[in-house]
C-alpha positions in Angstrom: 158.3 94.1 75.6 155.9 92.1 77.8 157.4 90.4 80.7 156.6 86.9 82.0 154.8 88.4 85.1 152.8 90.8 82.8 151.8 87.7 80.5 150.7 85.7 83.5 148.4 88.5 84.8 146.8 89.1 81.3 146.1 85.4 81.1 144.8 85.5 84.7 142.5 88.4 83.7 141.4 86.5 80.4 140.6 83.5 82.5 138.6 85.5 84.9 136.6 87.2 82.2 135.9 83.9 80.6 134.8 82.3 83.8 132.4 85.6 84.5 131.0 85.2 81.1 130.2 81.5 81.5 128.5 82.4 84.8 126.4 85.0 83.3 125.1 82.6 80.7 124.5 79.9 83.3 122.4 82.2 85.3 120.9 84.4 82.8 119.1 81.5 81.0 117.1 80.0 84.2 116.1 83.4 85.0 114.9 84.1 81.5 112.8 80.9 81.7 111.6 81.9 85.0 110.2 85.0 83.8 108.3 83.2 80.8 106.3 81.3 83.4 105.6 84.3 85.7 104.2 86.1 82.6 101.5 83.6 82.2 100.9 83.6 86.1 102.1 80.1 86.6 103.3 80.5 90.1 104.2 76.9 90.9 106.6 76.6 87.7 108.1 80.0 88.5 108.9 78.9 92.0 110.5 75.7 90.6 112.4 77.5 88.0 113.9 80.0 90.7 114.8 76.9 92.6 116.8 75.5 89.6 118.5 79.0 89.4 119.6 78.8 93.0 121.1 75.4 92.5 122.8 76.8 89.2 124.0 79.7 91.6 125.4 77.3 94.1 127.3 75.3 91.7 128.7 78.2 90.0 129.7 79.8 93.3 131.4 76.6 94.5 133.7 76.4 91.3 134.6 80.0 91.5 135.5 79.6 95.3 137.9 76.9 94.1 139.7 79.4 91.9 141.0 81.3 94.9 140.5 84.6 93.1 139.2 87.2 95.5 137.2 89.1 92.7 134.4 86.5 93.1 134.2 86.4 96.9 130.9 88.6 96.9 129.1 86.5 94.4 125.9 88.5 94.4 127.7 91.8 94.0 129.8 90.5 91.1 127.0 88.8 89.1 123.6 90.3 90.4 124.0 93.8 90.4 120.7 95.0 88.7 122.2 98.3 87.9 125.0 96.6 85.7 124.3 95.7 82.1 126.5 92.7 82.5 124.5 91.3 85.5 122.8 87.9 85.1 119.6 89.7 86.3 120.2 93.0 84.6 117.7 92.4 81.7 114.8 92.1 84.3 112.9 95.3 84.9 112.6 96.3 88.5 109.0 95.5 88.7 109.7 92.0 87.0 112.4 91.2 89.7 110.0 92.3 92.5 107.2 90.1 91.0 109.4 87.0 91.1 110.6 87.8 94.4 107.0 88.1 95.8 105.8 84.8 94.1 108.7 82.9 95.4 108.1 84.3 99.0 104.5 83.5 98.9 105.1 79.9 97.8 107.9 79.4 100.3 105.3 80.2 103.1 102.5 77.9 101.6 105.0 75.0 101.3 105.4 75.0 105.1 103.4 72.3 107.0 100.9 74.8 108.3 101.0 76.9 105.1 101.4 80.0 107.3 105.0 79.8 108.3 108.4 80.8 106.8 110.7 77.9 108.0 114.4 78.4 108.4 115.1 76.2 105.3 112.6 78.2 103.3 113.6 81.5 104.7 117.3 80.7 103.7 116.1 80.2 100.2 114.2 83.4 100.1 117.3 85.3 101.3 119.2 83.6 98.4 116.6 84.6 95.9 116.8 88.1 97.3 120.4 88.5 96.5 120.0 86.6 93.0 117.4 89.0 91.9 119.1 92.2 93.5 116.2 93.1 95.7 117.2 95.7 98.2 116.4 95.7 102.0 113.7 98.6 101.4 112.0 96.5 98.7 112.2 93.3 101.0 110.4 95.2 103.7 107.8 96.5 101.4 107.2 93.1 99.9 106.7 91.6 103.5 104.5 94.5 104.4 102.4 93.7 101.3 101.9 90.2 101.8 101.7 89.7 105.5 100.7 93.2 106.8 97.0 92.4 106.5 97.3 89.2 108.5 99.4 91.2 111.2 96.9 94.0 111.2 93.8 91.6 111.7 95.8 89.8 114.7 96.8 93.1 116.3 93.4 94.6 115.9 91.7 91.5 117.4 94.0 91.6 120.3 93.5 95.2 121.0 89.7 94.9 121.0 89.8 92.2 123.4 92.3 93.6 125.9 90.4 96.9 126.1 87.1 95.1 126.2 84.9 94.4 129.2 86.0 90.8 129.5 89.6 91.3 129.8 91.5 88.8 132.1 95.2 87.8 132.5 94.5 84.7 130.7 92.9 86.5 127.8 96.0 88.6 127.7 98.3 85.5 127.6 96.3 84.1 124.7 96.4 87.3 122.7 100.2 87.5 123.3 100.7 84.0 121.9 98.8 84.6 118.8 100.6 87.9 118.1 103.9 86.1 118.8 103.1 83.4 116.3 102.4 85.9 113.5 105.3 87.9 114.0 107.5 84.7 114.5 106.0 82.7 111.7 106.3 85.5 108.9 109.7 86.8 110.4 108.3 90.4 110.6 110.7 93.0 111.6 110.1 95.2 114.8 110.0 98.3 112.6 107.0 96.7 110.6 105.2 95.7 113.6 105.6 99.1 115.1 103.9 100.7 112.0 100.7 98.8 112.8 101.1 98.9 116.6 101.2 102.6 117.2 98.0 103.8 115.5 96.1 100.7 117.2 97.3 101.9 120.4 96.3 105.5 119.8 92.8 104.1 118.9 92.5 102.1 122.1 93.4 105.2 124.1 90.4 107.0 122.6 87.9 104.0 123.2 89.3 103.9 126.9 88.7 107.7 127.1 84.9 107.1 125.8 84.2 104.8 128.5 86.2 106.8 131.4 84.2 108.8 133.7 85.2 112.5 133.6 87.8 111.7 131.0 89.9 110.0 133.7 90.6 106.1 133.2 90.1 103.9 136.1 93.0 101.8 137.5 91.8 98.9 135.6 91.4 100.7 132.3 95.0 101.9 132.9 96.1 98.3 133.6 94.4 97.3 130.2 96.4 100.0 128.3 99.7 98.9 130.1 98.8 95.3 129.1 98.3 96.3 125.6 101.4 98.4 125.4 103.1 95.4 126.4 101.8 93.2 124.0 102.3 95.7 121.1 105.9 96.0 122.1 105.7 99.7 122.7 107.8 101.8 125.3 106.3 104.3 127.6 107.9 107.0 125.4 106.1 105.5 122.4 102.7 106.1 124.4 103.2 109.6 125.8 101.8 111.2 122.6 98.3 109.6 122.3 98.1 110.1 126.1 98.7 113.6 126.3 96.4 114.2 122.9 93.4 112.2 124.7 93.9 112.8 128.4 95.8 116.1 128.5 92.7 118.0 128.8 91.6 116.2 131.9 95.1 116.9 133.6 94.8 120.7 132.7 91.2 120.7 134.0 92.7 119.0 137.3 95.2 121.7 137.5 92.5 124.6 137.1 90.4 123.0 139.9 93.5 122.6 142.2 94.0 126.4 141.6 90.6 127.4 142.8 89.5 130.9 143.0 92.7 132.3 144.2 94.8 130.9 141.5 97.2 129.3 144.1 97.8 125.6 144.4 97.9 124.7 148.1 100.6 122.1 149.2 98.0 119.4 149.9 96.9 119.6 146.2 100.3 119.3 144.6 100.8 115.4 145.4 97.3 114.6 144.1 98.3 116.3 140.6 101.4 113.9 140.3 99.0 111.1 140.9 96.8 112.4 138.2 99.6 112.8 135.8 100.9 109.2 136.6 97.4 107.9 136.2 96.7 109.6 132.9 100.1 108.3 131.7 101.2 112.0 130.8 105.0 112.6 130.6 106.4 115.1 132.9 107.5 117.4 130.0 103.9 117.5 128.7 102.4 118.0 132.2 104.5 121.1 132.8 103.4 122.5 129.4 99.7 121.8 130.4 100.2 123.5 133.8 101.6 126.7 132.3 98.7 126.7 130.0 96.3 126.3 132.8 98.2 129.1 134.7 97.9 131.5 131.9 94.2 130.6 131.5 93.7 131.2 135.1 95.9 134.3 135.5 95.0 136.2 132.4 91.7 137.5 133.6 93.2 138.3 136.9 96.0 140.1 135.6 93.8 142.0 133.1 91.4 143.1 136.2 94.5 144.4 138.0 95.9 146.3 135.1 92.3 147.8 134.8 92.1 148.9 138.2 95.5 150.5 138.3 94.6 152.3 135.0 91.4 153.5 136.5 93.3 155.0 139.5 95.8 156.8 137.2 94.0 157.7 134.0 91.0 160.1 133.7 87.8 158.6 132.4 88.4 160.1 129.1 91.8 158.8 128.8 90.8 155.3 129.9 87.9 155.5 127.4 90.3 156.3 124.7 92.7 153.7 125.6 90.2 150.8 126.1 87.8 152.1 123.4 84.9 151.9 125.9 83.0 154.5 127.9 83.9 154.2 131.6 81.4 156.7 132.6 81.9 159.6 135.3 85.4 160.1 136.7 85.2 159.3 140.6 88.9 160.3 141.1 88.8 163.9 139.5 88.8 165.3 143.0 92.6 164.3 143.1 92.2 161.7 146.0 94.7 158.9 145.7 93.6 155.3 144.8 91.4 153.2 146.7 92.9 151.6 149.5 90.8 148.3 148.7 92.1 148.3 145.4 95.6 148.0 146.3 94.8 145.7 149.2 93.2 143.4 146.7 96.2 143.5 144.4 98.6 142.7 147.3 96.4 139.8 148.3 96.5 138.5 144.7 100.3 138.9 144.4 100.9 136.8 147.5 
């Protein structure tokens, strides 16, 4: 026997299903009409129909809020889940939903006063359409990249060439900053998207500076230009260590080898200049240590080889040495049984010091 409470719950569920069905029909029809215009490339009508769909969505959402049922609190999740067959947009293929979203976003920008800005009002509509079409955040990022990436690339490239050029001035820097800020702000581009374009451009700028730098070491002014570019592109010092060590690492390693001289020992007065050189080149401390060890290995390997050879010459017979080294070492000068040359051991001691 059905209790009074159970009866009320059944009626409640039936009413919810009825309302949900009505919303699906109310939202599905304008979306279907919208797709009809999109298929014939009528972007203006497509935009207008999506606006009609948004208005219908707002009305339906307001009605359901009055019901007090928590089932309808997340309107988009309830009625616009593209993975659900019962969704209002479930009949649209993923490519069609992305097409509608791209058209709406493009028209929303064009409808601004400048024709190149996504205003607060239009951005709110774009976000509402995103929810209505079941567009994921990843798809949103890809669409922004596709539509506005070329403009961002052009602006950042122009700024990069101006800043690393011969006519660089603080005034020029401020002008370039303003241009870049406007593009990012007007199109509401994310920091991650900006980084995608900024990082490769900075690497290119480092190579350009290196081509103009004497002996591979940039001047103070050139480093100021790179620092200014890094700031404009919104990069951190950590972001720039990679291209700096790739391009300027050889110059630092060369500086270490030069400081080591013939003895392989870096005197105290040469250590501070090496730190200055590292800072000038923008190479991280960790990368500098690695380059330092590479330089030491490169410098010491021939010396160690010479020491080992001289020790072997004092211990082994020419025949044994020739067999080991696969090389003819001529007459055995130690076959008389005399000890190793004092000069050899003296040289080794000096080297080890």
